[in-house]
C-alpha positions as CSV (number, residue, x, y, z in Angstrom):
1,M,28.8,-41.6,7.4
2,R,25.3,-40.9,7.6
3,T,23.2,-43.6,9.0
4,R,20.1,-45.0,8.0
5,Q,18.7,-43.2,11.4
6,H,20.0,-39.7,10.3
7,Y,17.8,-39.9,7.1
8,I,14.7,-41.3,9.2
9,N,15.1,-38.2,11.8
10,I,15.7,-35.7,8.5
11,F,12.3,-37.2,7.1
12,Y,10.6,-36.9,10.3
13,S,11.7,-33.6,11.6
14,K,11.9,-31.7,7.9
15,I,10.1,-33.6,5.1
16,L,6.8,-34.8,7.0
17,P,5.9,-31.6,8.3
18,R,6.1,-29.9,4.8
19,I,4.0,-32.5,3.3
20,I,1.5,-32.3,6.0
21,L,1.5,-28.6,5.8
22,V,1.1,-28.7,1.7
23,I,-1.7,-31.0,2.2
24,M,-3.5,-28.9,4.7
25,A,-3.1,-26.0,2.1
26,V,-4.6,-27.7,-0.3
27,I,-7.3,-28.7,1.8
28,F,-8.0,-25.1,2.8
29,I,-7.7,-23.5,-0.7
30,L,-10.0,-26.3,-2.7
31,P,-13.2,-24.6,-1.5
32,F,-11.8,-21.2,-2.9
33,Y,-10.7,-22.8,-6.1
34,W,-13.9,-24.4,-6.7
35,M,-15.6,-21.6,-6.4
36,V,-13.6,-19.8,-9.0
37,I,-13.7,-22.4,-11.5
38,T,-17.5,-22.9,-11.1
39,S,-17.9,-19.1,-11.9
40,I,-16.5,-19.6,-15.4
41,K,-17.9,-23.0,-16.5
42,S,-21.2,-23.1,-18.9
43,L,-24.3,-24.3,-17.7
44,E,-23.8,-27.7,-19.6
45,E,-20.5,-28.1,-18.0
46,L,-22.0,-27.7,-14.7
47,Q,-24.2,-30.3,-15.0
48,Q,-21.6,-33.0,-16.1
49,I,-21.3,-35.9,-13.7
50,P,-18.5,-36.6,-12.5
51,P,-17.7,-32.8,-12.1
52,T,-14.6,-31.3,-13.9
53,I,-11.6,-30.2,-12.3
54,I,-10.5,-28.0,-14.7
55,P,-12.9,-26.1,-17.2
56,H,-13.3,-27.5,-20.6
57,S,-13.8,-23.5,-21.9
58,F,-13.7,-20.3,-19.9
59,H,-16.8,-18.2,-19.7
60,F,-15.7,-15.2,-18.1
61,E,-18.9,-13.3,-19.3
62,N,-20.8,-15.4,-16.0
63,Y,-19.2,-12.1,-14.2
64,I,-20.3,-9.7,-16.3
65,Y,-24.2,-11.3,-16.3
66,A,-23.8,-11.6,-12.3
67,I,-22.7,-7.7,-12.0
68,N,-25.6,-6.9,-14.2
69,Y,-28.2,-9.3,-13.0
70,I,-27.9,-7.8,-9.5
71,P,-27.6,-4.4,-7.9
72,F,-24.3,-5.7,-7.0
73,F,-22.4,-2.2,-7.0
74,K,-24.9,-0.8,-4.5
75,F,-24.4,-3.6,-2.4
76,M,-20.7,-3.1,-2.7
77,R,-21.2,0.5,-1.6
78,N,-22.9,-0.6,1.7
79,S,-20.3,-3.0,2.3
80,L,-17.7,-0.5,1.7
81,I,-19.3,1.8,4.2
82,L,-19.4,-0.7,6.9
83,A,-16.2,-2.2,6.5
84,A,-14.6,1.2,6.3
85,S,-16.4,2.4,9.1
86,A,-15.8,-0.4,11.3
87,V,-12.2,-0.6,10.6
88,I,-11.9,3.3,11.7
89,G,-13.9,2.8,15.1
90,A,-11.8,-0.4,15.7
91,V,-8.6,1.3,15.6
92,I,-9.3,4.1,17.5
93,S,-11.3,2.4,20.2
94,N,-9.2,-0.6,20.6
95,S,-5.8,1.6,20.6
96,L,-6.9,4.0,22.9
97,V,-8.1,1.4,25.6
98,S,-5.1,-0.9,25.3
99,Y,-2.9,2.1,25.7
100,S,-4.9,3.3,29.0
101,V,-4.7,-0.3,30.3
102,A,-1.0,-0.9,29.3
103,R,1.1,2.4,29.9
104,I,-1.0,4.7,32.1
105,K,-1.0,4.1,35.6
106,W,-4.4,4.7,37.3
107,K,-6.7,3.1,40.3
108,G,-8.5,0.2,39.3
109,R,-6.9,-0.4,36.1
110,E,-5.9,-4.1,36.4
111,Q,-9.8,-4.7,37.5
112,L,-11.2,-3.1,34.7
113,F,-9.3,-5.1,32.3
114,Y,-9.8,-8.5,34.0
115,V,-13.5,-7.4,33.5
116,I,-12.8,-6.6,29.9
117,V,-11.3,-9.9,29.3
118,A,-14.4,-11.7,31.1
119,T,-16.7,-10.1,28.3
120,M,-14.5,-12.6,25.9
121,F,-16.7,-15.4,27.3
122,L,-19.9,-13.9,27.2
123,P,-21.7,-15.6,24.2
124,F,-23.4,-13.0,21.8
125,P,-26.4,-14.5,21.5
126,V,-27.1,-14.2,25.8
127,I,-27.2,-10.4,24.8
128,L,-28.6,-10.1,21.1
129,V,-32.4,-9.3,22.2
130,A,-31.2,-6.6,24.7
131,V,-28.9,-5.2,22.4
132,F,-31.4,-5.2,19.4
133,D,-33.9,-3.7,22.0
134,L,-31.6,-1.1,22.9
135,F,-30.8,0.1,19.3
136,A,-34.5,0.2,18.3
137,K,-35.4,2.4,21.4
138,F,-32.9,4.9,19.4
139,H,-34.6,4.3,16.5
140,M,-31.4,3.0,14.6
141,I,-33.1,0.0,12.9
142,N,-32.7,0.2,9.3
143,T,-29.9,2.4,9.5
144,F,-25.9,1.0,9.5
145,W,-25.4,2.4,13.2
146,P,-26.2,-1.2,14.9
147,L,-23.5,-2.3,12.5
148,I,-20.7,0.2,13.2
149,I,-21.2,1.4,17.0
150,P,-20.3,-2.3,18.4
151,Y,-16.8,-1.6,16.6
152,C,-16.4,1.8,18.2
153,I,-16.7,0.6,21.7
154,G,-13.5,-1.9,21.6
155,S,-13.1,-5.7,21.5
156,A,-11.9,-7.5,24.4
157,T,-10.0,-9.7,22.2
158,Y,-8.4,-6.6,20.3
159,I,-7.8,-4.7,23.6
160,F,-6.1,-8.1,25.3
161,M,-3.9,-8.6,22.1
162,M,-2.5,-5.0,21.5
163,R,-1.9,-4.7,25.3
164,Q,0.5,-7.5,25.0
165,Y,1.9,-5.6,22.3
166,L,2.2,-2.5,24.4
167,L,3.8,-4.4,27.0
168,S,6.5,-5.5,25.0
169,I,7.5,-1.7,24.4
170,P,10.2,-0.3,26.9
171,L,8.7,2.3,29.4
172,D,11.8,4.0,28.8
173,I,10.9,5.3,25.3
174,S,7.7,6.9,26.9
175,D,10.2,8.3,29.7
176,A,12.5,9.9,27.1
177,G,9.1,11.8,25.7
178,Y,8.1,13.1,29.3
179,I,11.8,14.3,29.5
180,D,11.6,16.4,26.4
181,G,8.3,17.7,27.7
182,A,5.4,15.8,25.6
183,N,2.3,15.2,27.4
184,E,0.3,11.8,27.5
185,W,-1.6,12.3,24.3
186,Q,1.9,13.7,21.9
187,I,3.4,10.3,23.3
188,F,0.6,8.2,22.4
189,I,0.1,9.7,18.8
190,K,3.8,10.7,18.1
191,I,5.6,7.8,19.7
192,I,3.6,4.9,20.7
193,L,0.9,4.9,17.7
194,P,3.9,4.4,14.9
195,I,5.2,1.6,16.7
196,M,2.1,-0.2,17.1
197,Q,1.4,-0.3,13.2
198,P,1.7,-4.1,13.2
199,A,-1.0,-4.7,15.8
200,I,-3.1,-1.8,14.4
201,A,-2.8,-3.7,11.2
202,V,-4.0,-6.9,12.7
203,V,-7.0,-5.3,13.9
204,A,-7.6,-3.5,10.8
205,I,-7.5,-7.0,8.8
206,F,-9.9,-9.1,11.1
207,T,-12.2,-6.2,11.4
208,A,-12.3,-5.5,7.9
209,L,-13.1,-9.1,7.3
210,N,-15.9,-9.5,10.0
211,A,-17.5,-6.5,8.8
212,W,-17.2,-7.3,5.2
213,S,-18.4,-11.1,6.1
214,D,-21.1,-10.4,8.6
215,F,-24.2,-12.0,7.9
216,L,-26.2,-11.9,11.3
217,G,-25.9,-8.1,12.0
218,P,-27.4,-6.9,8.7
219,L,-29.7,-9.7,8.6
220,L,-31.3,-8.5,12.2
221,Y,-30.9,-4.9,12.0
222,L,-31.5,-4.3,8.0
223,Q,-35.0,-4.7,6.6
224,R,-34.8,-2.3,3.5
225,D,-33.2,-4.1,0.3
226,E,-31.2,-0.9,-0.6
227,L,-29.3,-0.9,2.6
228,Y,-28.3,-4.6,2.3
229,P,-24.5,-5.3,2.0
230,L,-23.1,-8.0,0.0
231,S,-23.2,-10.9,2.3
232,I,-27.3,-10.3,2.6
233,G,-27.6,-9.1,-1.1
234,L,-26.7,-12.4,-2.7
235,Q,-28.4,-14.6,-0.3
236,F,-31.7,-12.3,-0.6
237,F,-31.1,-12.2,-4.5
238,R,-30.6,-16.5,-4.8
239,S,-34.0,-16.8,-2.9
240,E,-35.9,-14.3,-4.8
241,H,-34.5,-15.1,-8.2
242,R,-33.6,-18.6,-9.7
243,V,-29.8,-17.2,-10.9
244,E,-27.6,-19.6,-12.6
245,Y,-25.0,-21.1,-10.3
246,S,-22.2,-19.9,-12.4
247,Q,-23.2,-16.6,-12.0
248,L,-23.8,-17.0,-8.2
249,M,-20.1,-18.2,-8.1
250,A,-19.1,-15.5,-10.1
251,A,-20.7,-13.1,-7.8
252,S,-19.1,-14.7,-4.6
253,T,-15.8,-14.7,-5.9
254,L,-16.2,-11.0,-6.4
255,V,-17.5,-10.8,-2.9
256,A,-14.4,-12.4,-1.6
257,L,-11.6,-11.2,-3.8
258,P,-11.3,-7.4,-1.9
259,V,-10.6,-9.8,1.7
260,V,-7.9,-11.9,-0.2
261,V,-6.6,-8.8,-1.8
262,I,-6.3,-6.8,1.5
263,F,-4.6,-10.0,3.4
264,L,-2.0,-10.0,0.9
265,A,-1.3,-6.7,0.6
266,F,-0.7,-6.4,4.5
267,Q,0.5,-9.8,5.4
268,R,4.0,-8.7,6.6
269,F,2.2,-6.7,9.0
270,F,-0.1,-9.3,10.0
271,V,2.5,-11.8,10.6
272,E,4.8,-9.0,12.4
273,G,1.9,-7.9,14.6
274,I,1.1,-11.7,15.9
275,T,4.9,-12.9,16.1
276,I,6.5,-9.9,17.8
277,G,3.9,-9.7,20.7
278,A,4.2,-13.5,21.3
279,I,7.9,-13.2,21.4
280,K,8.6,-9.9,23.4
281,G,5.3,-10.9,25.5
């Protein structure tokens, strides 16, 4: 016979955690929901107090006005160039570095890895002026290169994560490749790289998110309107023109939509890359 204490234990162990998770999920999704419903409200409904939770009427023409009112596709093209270049550079650089510090034995490997990890604690504002001066001397201001090159030299966070993932892969797999006559490069490309797909997906997702939503970098290095990505273009447009708030929210929804779609499409690799490295590491 089940006692009262049994039901109390079920409540605290199963029901209460789910209630807390649902509440947290609602809190996190509320800003995105508010942005979406604001984008389809009329100007009169936006001025109502208290604000409406569900729009009385849906004005999807706000999206058309937002796209036509600003050079949206020009800004999107720039954002796509930056995001795609950053993802390619980050995947290649972090994969190579993490493989070298995890699977190849060479003198000073551990010491160099400690130095790489130590850079995680270096605040970006500390090196901001020096990096800007470096790019200025190479005449890269007002180009995309200052926003792409940092992703092509590796990230301490991604290198650490991918190294931990690689350490979970048995060395016998590489030894079998050596026995079959494969060299180090062939083992990396044909054997290890396919196994690293979950970790690579995590790096690609985070890199795409960072590059797509980067505001400080383009603000520093880009000084021409035609080079602005969406993150800067929207803010610049709002400061120059008095656009309706619903149209601004419509444009913001379109900016956030690709990131949501990418995450939903690759969430299986994202979860697998996080959990497998944690369990086997």
